[in-house]
C-alpha positions in Angstrom: 54.1 70.9 -0.9 50.9 71.6 -1.7 50.8 69.4 -4.6 52.8 66.2 -2.9 49.9 65.6 -0.2 47.5 64.2 -2.7 49.6 61.8 -4.3 50.7 60.2 -1.0 47.0 59.7 -0.1 46.6 58.1 -3.5 49.7 55.9 -2.9 48.4 54.9 0.3 44.8 54.1 -0.4 46.4 52.0 -3.6 49.2 50.1 -1.2 46.1 49.6 1.2 43.8 47.8 -1.5 46.6 45.6 -2.7 47.7 44.6 1.1 43.8 43.8 1.4 43.8 41.8 -1.8 46.7 40.0 -0.9 45.6 39.0 2.7 42.1 37.7 1.2 44.3 35.8 -1.2 46.3 34.4 1.6 43.3 33.4 3.5 41.7 31.9 0.7 45.1 30.1 0.1 45.1 29.1 4.0 41.5 27.5 3.7 42.6 25.7 0.6 45.6 24.0 2.6 43.3 23.4 5.8 41.0 21.9 3.4 43.6 19.7 1.8 45.4 18.8 4.8 41.9 17.5 6.3 41.6 15.5 3.3 44.6 13.7 3.4 44.3 13.3 6.8 40.8 11.8 6.1 41.1 10.1 3.2 40.7 6.7 4.3 37.3 7.5 6.0 36.2 9.4 3.3 37.2 6.4 0.8 35.2 4.1 3.0 32.2 6.2 3.2 31.9 6.8 -0.6 32.2 2.6 -1.0 29.5 2.2 2.0 27.5 5.0 -0.5 27.8 3.2 -3.6 27.5 -0.3 -2.0 24.0 0.9 -0.7 23.0 2.4 -4.0 24.0 -0.8 -5.7 22.0 -3.0 -3.2 19.0 -0.6 -3.7 19.3 -0.9 -7.3 19.0 -4.6 -7.3 16.4 -4.9 -4.6 14.4 -2.6 -6.8 15.0 -4.8 -10.0 14.5 -7.8 -7.9 11.1 -6.9 -6.5 10.0 -5.8 -9.9 11.0 -9.5 -11.3 9.1 -10.6 -8.6 5.9 -9.1 -8.8 6.1 -9.6 -13.0 6.3 -13.2 -12.3 3.6 -13.2 -9.8 1.5 -11.4 -12.5 1.9 -13.9 -15.2 1.5 -16.7 -12.8 -1.9 -15.1 -11.5 -3.0 -14.3 -15.2 -2.4 -17.7 -16.1 -4.3 -19.2 -13.6 -7.2 -16.8 -14.5 -7.5 -18.0 -18.2 -7.0 -21.8 -17.2 -10.5 -23.7 -17.6 -9.9 -26.5 -16.0 -10.9 -26.3 -12.5 -8.4 -28.3 -10.9 -5.3 -27.0 -12.5 -6.4 -23.2 -11.8 -6.8 -24.1 -7.9 -3.1 -25.8 -8.3 -1.8 -22.4 -10.1 -3.6 -19.9 -7.6 -2.1 -22.0 -4.8 1.2 -21.9 -6.3 0.8 -18.1 -6.6 -0.5 -17.7 -2.9 2.0 -20.0 -1.8 5.4 -18.7 -3.9 4.2 -14.7 -4.0 2.3 -15.1 -0.3 4.2 -11.8 0.3 2.6 -9.8 -3.0 -0.7 -8.2 -3.4 -1.2 -11.4 -6.0 -0.9 -13.8 -2.9 -4.1 -11.8 -1.7 -5.8 -11.9 -5.2 -5.3 -15.7 -5.2 -6.7 -16.3 -1.8 -9.7 -14.2 -3.0 -10.0 -16.6 -5.6 -9.7 -20.1 -4.1 -12.3 -19.1 -1.8 -14.6 -19.6 -5.1 -12.5 -22.4 -6.6 -11.5 -24.2 -3.4 -15.0 -24.0 -2.0 -14.4 -26.9 0.7 -11.9 -25.0 2.2 -13.5 -21.0 1.3 -13.6 -20.1 5.1 -9.8 -20.7 5.7 -9.5 -18.7 2.3 -11.3 -16.3 3.6 -10.3 -16.0 7.0 -6.2 -15.8 5.4 -7.7 -13.2 3.1 -9.0 -11.0 5.9 -5.2 -11.2 7.6 -3.3 -10.7 4.5 -1.1 -7.8 5.0 -1.2 -6.6 1.3 -5.0 -6.6 0.7 -6.6 -3.9 0.0 -9.4 -2.7 1.8 -12.3 -3.4 -0.4 -10.7 -7.2 -0.7 -11.0 -7.3 3.4 -14.7 -5.9 3.2 -15.7 -8.6 0.3 -14.2 -11.3 2.1 -16.1 -10.5 5.2 -19.3 -10.5 3.5 -18.5 -13.2 2.0 -17.7 -15.1 5.1 -20.8 -13.9 6.7 -23.2 -15.4 3.9 -21.5 -18.7 4.2 -21.8 -18.7 8.1 -25.4 -17.7 7.2 -25.6 -20.8 4.8 -24.6 -22.8 7.9 -26.6 -21.9 10.3 -23.6 -20.0 12.1 -25.9 -16.8 13.0 -23.3 -15.4 15.6 -20.1 -15.5 13.7 -21.9 -14.0 10.8 -23.1 -11.2 13.0 -19.5 -10.7 14.1 -18.2 -10.2 10.4 -21.0 -7.9 10.0 -20.9 -5.7 12.8 -18.2 -3.0 11.7 -19.3 -0.7 8.9 -17.7 -0.9 5.1 -17.4 1.4 2.3 -20.5 2.6 0.9 -20.5 0.6 -2.3 -20.8 -2.7 0.2 -23.3 -1.3 3.1 -26.6 -2.4 0.9 -25.5 -6.4 1.5 -24.1 -5.7 4.8 -27.4 -4.3 6.0 -29.2 -6.9 3.7 -27.4 -9.9 5.6 -28.0 -8.3 8.7 -31.6 -8.3 8.0 -31.4 -11.9 7.1 -30.4 -13.0 10.6 -32.3 -10.6 12.7 -35.0 -12.1 15.0 -36.7 -9.1 15.7 -39.4 -8.0 13.1 -38.9 -4.1 13.8 -34.9 -4.9 13.8 -35.1 -6.6 10.3 -37.5 -4.0 8.7 -34.9 -1.7 9.9 -31.7 -3.3 8.2 -34.0 -3.7 5.0 -34.5 0.2 4.9 -30.9 1.0 5.5 -29.9 -1.3 2.5 -32.3 0.2 0.4 -31.1 3.4 1.1 -27.6 2.3 0.4 -25.7 2.8 -2.8 -27.0 -0.2 -5.1 -24.6 -2.3 -7.4 -27.0 -4.9 -7.8 -30.5 -4.4 -8.9 -31.4 -8.1 -8.6 -30.4 -7.8 -4.8 -32.3 -4.2 -4.6 -35.5 -5.9 -6.0 -35.3 -8.4 -3.6 -34.9 -5.6 -0.7 -38.2 -3.7 -2.0 -40.0 -7.1 -2.4 -39.3 -7.8 1.5 -40.4 -4.5 2.5 -43.4 -4.3 0.1 -44.7 -7.6 2.0 -43.9 -6.3 5.3 -46.1 -3.0 4.8 -49.0 -4.8 3.0 
């Protein structure tokens, strides 16, 4: 009688483990059956979702490839325009870049070049460049300075002052202050801008010497 109790306990524990394993397996089968049933019930929706995803990937791939091709064509035409020696043909090519690829950075670059090649319409090209959505900030700063110089040449002092009102990048500040000095009627204001121009970062030695010469003349 003493020996039978441990055997029964062991048997009960074994039966309990077996039952637990069977229950777990049954739960897994039920979950699997539910998942399969859900897939069957939603097969059309799933297929439609996969189709939409595949279509989106295809469209995205085509858009990226088209964008690359678009930019490559713009680059080729722009480089062709830069290498062209005939001014009339160069202008025609740049106008084509600006017209056909106006939504790209090359359209903005073409406007920058057109301002020099097509000088009779320089003001229009520079204003278009300033407003261009793909123009880098540095290009806009340079366009404002170029436009201010053009305004000064034409005697349009107030228009030039408006272009020079906002600070630019440090590499452009020397020219900005020099131009502000050029249109300053007050001697003290003129000297102030010349000194600021001299203190600014210089990329143009000729301009720097011109500034130094003008300041020297004021102090002598």
